[in-house]
C-alpha positions as CSV (number, residue, x, y, z in Angstrom):
1,M,-24.9,-42.7,59.0
2,E,-24.0,-39.1,59.8
3,N,-22.7,-38.1,63.1
4,P,-25.0,-35.5,64.6
5,L,-22.2,-33.7,66.4
6,E,-20.3,-32.9,63.2
7,A,-22.6,-29.9,62.8
8,Y,-21.3,-28.4,66.0
9,E,-17.9,-26.9,66.9
10,T,-16.0,-28.9,69.5
11,T,-16.6,-26.3,72.2
12,E,-20.3,-26.2,71.5
13,A,-20.6,-30.0,71.6
14,L,-18.6,-30.0,74.9
15,T,-20.9,-27.3,76.3
16,Y,-24.0,-29.3,75.3
17,G,-22.4,-32.3,77.0
18,L,-21.7,-30.4,80.2
19,A,-25.2,-28.9,80.4
20,G,-26.7,-32.3,79.8
21,L,-24.5,-34.1,82.3
22,G,-25.3,-31.4,84.9
23,S,-29.0,-31.6,84.4
24,L,-29.0,-35.5,84.5
25,N,-27.0,-35.4,87.7
26,V,-29.4,-33.0,89.4
27,G,-32.3,-35.2,88.4
28,A,-30.5,-38.3,89.7
29,T,-29.6,-36.6,92.9
30,E,-33.2,-35.5,93.5
31,L,-34.9,-38.8,92.4
32,L,-32.4,-41.3,93.7
33,G,-30.4,-39.5,96.3
34,T,-27.1,-40.2,94.6
35,N,-24.8,-37.5,93.3
36,Y,-22.9,-39.4,90.5
37,V,-20.6,-36.5,89.7
38,Q,-19.6,-36.1,93.3
39,D,-18.9,-39.8,93.5
40,A,-16.8,-39.7,90.3
41,I,-14.7,-36.6,91.0
42,G,-14.7,-36.4,94.8
43,T,-16.2,-33.8,97.1
44,G,-13.3,-31.4,96.9
45,N,-13.9,-30.6,93.2
46,M,-17.7,-30.4,93.3
47,E,-17.7,-26.5,93.3
48,L,-15.6,-26.5,90.1
49,A,-17.9,-29.1,88.5
50,A,-21.0,-27.1,89.4
51,F,-19.4,-23.9,88.0
52,A,-18.6,-25.8,84.7
53,F,-22.2,-27.1,84.4
54,G,-23.6,-23.7,85.2
55,A,-21.4,-21.9,82.7
56,G,-22.3,-24.4,80.0
57,G,-26.0,-23.9,80.7
58,A,-25.6,-20.1,80.7
59,A,-23.7,-20.1,77.4
60,L,-26.4,-22.3,75.8
61,L,-29.2,-20.1,77.0
62,A,-27.4,-16.9,75.8
63,Q,-26.9,-18.5,72.4
64,K,-30.4,-19.9,72.0
65,L,-32.1,-16.7,73.2
66,D,-29.9,-14.5,70.9
67,L,-28.6,-12.6,73.9
68,A,-25.0,-13.2,72.9
69,E,-23.0,-14.7,70.0
70,V,-21.2,-17.5,71.8
71,W,-20.6,-19.5,68.6
72,E,-20.7,-18.3,65.1
73,D,-23.6,-19.6,63.1
């Protein structure tokens, strides 16, 4: 069985992971009222985590909409 992440560079796979984790956390926060990322890393680092999730999402959008060449194809 082939690993689906082998097609991506490490940074691209990490960015997909950050964006996915961020979106899942927002969904869980809205539906369940529990912020799992904040519980895991503490309240003091939440701004840094939100920045990382946002940067990951912005990089993915820029790549997918052909606005910027974030990763070489």
